[in-house]
C-alpha positions in Angstrom: 0.0 0.0 0.0 1.5 3.3 -1.0 2.4 5.7 1.7 0.2 8.9 1.9 1.3 12.3 0.4 -0.9 14.2 2.8 -1.9 13.6 6.5 -5.1 15.5 7.0 -7.0 16.2 10.1 -10.5 16.9 9.0 -12.1 18.8 12.0 -15.7 19.1 12.6 -16.1 22.5 14.3 -18.8 23.5 16.8 -19.3 20.0 18.2 -22.0 20.5 21.1 -23.9 23.4 19.3 -27.1 21.5 19.3 -28.4 17.9 19.2 -28.8 18.0 15.4 -25.3 19.2 14.9 -23.9 16.5 17.2 -25.8 13.9 15.2 -24.6 15.2 11.9 -21.1 15.3 13.0 -21.2 11.7 14.5 -22.8 10.4 11.3 -20.1 12.1 9.3 -17.3 10.6 11.4 -18.9 7.0 11.2 -19.0 7.4 7.4 -15.3 8.4 7.2 -15.7 12.0 6.2 -14.2 13.6 9.3 -11.4 12.5 11.7 -11.6 14.9 14.5 -14.0 17.3 16.3 -13.6 20.5 18.2 -16.0 21.1 21.1 -17.7 24.3 22.2 -17.9 23.7 26.0 -20.4 26.6 26.6 -22.9 25.2 23.9 -26.3 23.8 24.9 -25.5 20.1 23.8 -21.9 20.0 24.9 -22.3 17.3 27.5 -24.2 15.1 24.9 -21.4 15.9 22.5 -18.6 14.8 24.9 -20.4 11.6 25.6 -20.8 10.8 22.0 -17.1 11.4 21.4 -16.3 9.0 24.2 -18.8 6.4 22.9 -17.5 6.5 19.3 -13.8 7.1 20.1 -13.8 10.3 18.1 -10.6 12.6 18.7 -11.7 15.7 20.2 -10.2 19.1 21.1 -11.5 22.5 22.5 -13.0 25.1 20.2 -12.3 28.1 22.7 -15.2 30.5 22.5 -15.0 34.1 23.5 -17.6 35.6 21.0 -20.9 33.7 21.1 -23.0 33.0 24.1 -22.0 33.3 27.7 -18.8 32.8 29.7 -18.1 29.5 31.4 -16.2 31.3 34.3 -18.8 32.2 36.8 -17.0 35.3 38.0 -17.4 36.8 34.5 -21.0 36.1 34.1 -22.4 39.1 35.7 -20.0 41.9 35.2 -16.9 41.7 32.9 -15.4 43.3 29.8 -16.2 40.1 27.9 -19.9 40.6 27.9 -22.5 43.1 26.8 -25.3 44.4 29.0 -27.4 41.4 28.2 -24.7 39.1 29.6 -23.5 37.6 26.2 -20.2 37.7 24.6 -19.8 40.6 22.1 -20.1 38.6 18.9 -17.7 37.8 16.1 -17.3 41.5 15.1 -18.2 43.0 18.4 -15.4 41.1 20.2 -12.9 42.4 17.6 -14.2 46.0 17.8 -14.0 45.9 21.6 -10.6 44.6 21.5 -9.4 47.2 19.1 -10.8 50.1 21.4 -8.7 48.6 24.2 -11.8 47.8 26.3 -11.2 44.1 26.8 -9.4 42.8 29.9 -6.7 40.3 28.8 -6.6 38.9 32.3 -10.3 38.1 31.9 -9.7 36.5 28.6 -7.0 34.3 30.4 -9.5 33.4 33.2 -12.2 32.3 30.7 -9.8 30.2 28.5 -8.7 28.4 31.7 -12.3 27.9 32.8 -13.2 26.5 29.2 -10.2 24.0 29.5 -11.4 23.0 33.0 -15.0 22.4 31.6 -13.6 20.4 28.8 -11.7 18.1 31.2 -14.9 17.7 33.3 -16.8 16.7 30.3 -14.3 14.4 28.6 -12.0 13.3 31.5 -8.8 14.5 29.7 -7.1 17.6 28.4 -7.7 18.5 24.8 -4.9 17.5 22.4 -5.5 20.6 20.4 -7.2 24.0 21.0 -8.3 26.6 18.6 -10.6 29.6 18.6 -14.2 29.9 17.6 -14.4 32.4 14.8 -10.6 32.6 14.9 -10.4 34.8 17.9 -7.2 33.0 19.1 -5.0 34.7 16.5 -6.2 38.3 17.4 -3.6 40.8 18.9 -3.0 40.4 22.5 -5.4 37.4 22.7 -2.7 35.3 20.8 -0.2 35.8 23.5 -2.4 34.7 26.4 -3.8 31.9 24.3 -0.3 30.6 23.6 0.7 31.0 27.4 -2.4 28.8 28.3 -1.6 26.1 25.9 2.0 26.2 27.0 1.2 26.0 30.7 -1.3 23.3 30.3 0.8 21.2 27.7 -1.8 21.3 25.0 0.4 20.8 22.0 -1.5 21.7 19.0 -3.5 24.8 17.6 -4.8 26.1 14.3 -3.1 28.7 12.1 -5.9 29.9 9.7 -3.8 30.7 6.7 -5.1 29.0 3.6 -3.0 28.8 0.4 -4.7 30.1 -2.7 -7.4 32.0 -0.9 -6.5 35.2 -2.8 -7.7 33.5 -6.0 -11.2 32.4 -5.0 -13.7 34.6 -6.7 -16.7 32.6 -5.5 -16.1 33.8 -1.9 -18.4 36.9 -1.4 -16.5 40.1 -1.0 -17.4 40.8 2.6 -16.2 37.3 3.6 -13.1 37.6 1.6 -12.2 40.9 3.4 -12.8 39.2 6.7 -10.6 36.2 5.7 -7.8 38.3 4.6 -7.7 40.0 8.1 -7.9 36.5 9.7 -4.8 35.5 7.5 -2.9 38.6 8.5 -3.6 37.9 12.2 -2.7 34.3 11.8 0.6 35.2 10.2 1.4 37.7 13.0 0.6 34.8 15.5 3.4 32.4 14.2 6.3 34.0 16.1 4.2 33.9 19.3 3.1 30.4 18.9 6.6 29.3 18.0 8.0 31.0 21.1 5.8 28.9 23.3 6.4 25.7 21.4 3.0 25.4 20.1 2.5 23.2 17.0 0.1 23.1 14.1 -0.1 21.2 10.7 1.9 22.6 7.6 -1.2 23.7 5.9 -4.6 24.9 6.8 -7.7 24.4 4.6 -11.5 25.2 4.9 -12.4 28.8 4.2 -12.8 28.4 0.5 -14.8 25.2 0.8 -17.5 26.4 3.5 -21.0 25.6 3.0 -22.4 25.6 -0.5 -18.7 26.2 -1.7 -17.8 22.6 -0.8 -17.8 20.3 -3.8 -15.6 17.6 -5.1 -13.7 20.1 -7.3 -13.3 22.6 -4.6 -11.9 19.9 -2.3 -9.6 18.7 -5.0 -8.4 22.3 -5.6 -7.7 22.6 -1.8 -5.9 19.4 -1.5 -3.8 20.3 -4.5 -3.1 23.6 -3.0 -1.9 21.9 0.3 0.4 19.5 -1.7 1.9 22.5 -3.5 2.6 24.4 -0.3 5.5 22.2 0.7 8.0 24.1 2.9 11.2 23.3 4.8 8.9 22.4 7.8 7.2 19.6 6.0 7.3 16.3 7.9 9.9 13.8 6.7 9.0 10.2 7.0 11.1 7.2 6.2 9.9 4.8 3.7 11.8 1.7 2.1 15.1 3.3 3.3 14.3 6.6 1.7 12.8 9.8 3.0 9.4 10.6 1.5 8.1 14.1 2.3 4.6 14.1 3.8 2.6 17.1 4.1 0.3 17.7 7.2 -2.9 19.7 6.9 -6.0 20.5 8.7 -9.3 20.9 6.9 -11.9 22.8 8.9 -15.6 21.7 8.2 -18.9 22.3 9.6 -21.2 19.3 8.9 -24.5 18.8 10.6 -28.3 18.8 10.2 -29.9 22.2 10.4 -30.7 23.4 13.9 -34.3 23.9 14.8 -35.3 27.5 15.7 -34.8 28.1 19.4 -32.9 24.9 19.8 -29.1 25.0 20.4 -26.5 27.6 20.4 -24.4 29.0 23.3 -27.3 30.9 25.1 -28.7 33.0 22.5 -30.3 30.4 20.4 -28.9 29.0 17.0 -27.5 31.4 14.4 -28.5 31.6 10.8 -25.6 29.6 9.4 -26.5 26.7 11.8 -30.2 26.7 10.8 -29.4 26.9 7.0 -29.1 23.9 4.6 -25.3 24.7 4.2 -24.4 22.5 7.2 -26.2 19.4 5.8 -24.7 20.2 2.4 -21.3 19.9 4.0 -22.3 16.7 5.7 -23.5 15.0 2.4 -20.4 16.1 0.5 -18.0 14.9 3.1 -19.6 11.4 3.2 -20.2 11.3 -0.6 -18.4 8.3 -2.1 -16.8 10.7 -4.7 -15.1 12.6 -2.0 -13.8 9.5 -0.2 -12.6 8.3 -3.6 -10.8 11.7 -4.2 -9.1 11.3 -0.8 -7.7 7.9 -1.9 -6.7 9.0 -5.4 -4.7 12.1 -4.0 -3.0 9.9 -1.4 -4.9 11.6 1.5 -4.9 9.8 4.9 -7.3 11.1 7.5 -6.0 11.3 11.0 -6.3 13.2 14.3 -3.9 15.7 15.8 -2.5 13.0 18.1 -1.3 11.2 15.0 0.9 14.0 13.7 
């Protein structure tokens, strides 16, 4: 059997968001479409999700959330810089705006991150092997430093660096999302020296922004895989095969499979968002377990794995 050219962690984000998301993610894992999940510990179905991961032996990490719902840390649930007057996090863009204005306490960010790790351990019985940020908040200025410190202190080895090769040449991505993604990429690039300083690791290549929702297809996934294989760097993993060294690229593909959330069921305290209630989640689920996609992985020399296998 030929050795893989690409070791790819396919991560189902937002595990725990609602029962229908959980069911879709588990169905996708059992069909071979994903190999890892990222848990929202402040989500309404987090306890069920952790139980399902244990039952089905699904590799699971922490999707640290500072932007949606309510804090896990009880001391921050009433009065803190992380929440609005209604007691909820400021939101994807609101969090960024509050940070830019210098109105966020980084000490409170640290408290909340540590509280979410503790909740993860309570739910799963072990530390996460990887930890990233919901809506990419972990690569933002100032947040990235305390995030890396927490991972280092707790010996959580892996994170996500959301810089997707070829993203600049994706005309199907709407302009407003493209602008946001370019800022995420800049923040991610600026995070690399910080993560390296703390000894945090991540796969060679990140994928998933160009293949979200309806943009996921056999052809878009093939393009993403080829971009990953073309992004070989001096950091590419070297593995010995038959007395020779064969370069193997490591990658993470971020995905969001699931069945559409029912209105008023799920979320992190404010109810499910529009994306979770749309058909785009189920579209990703159906694509990832499509025999054509599984055949593509085989043809391109892709081997799915978890972070602990890197």
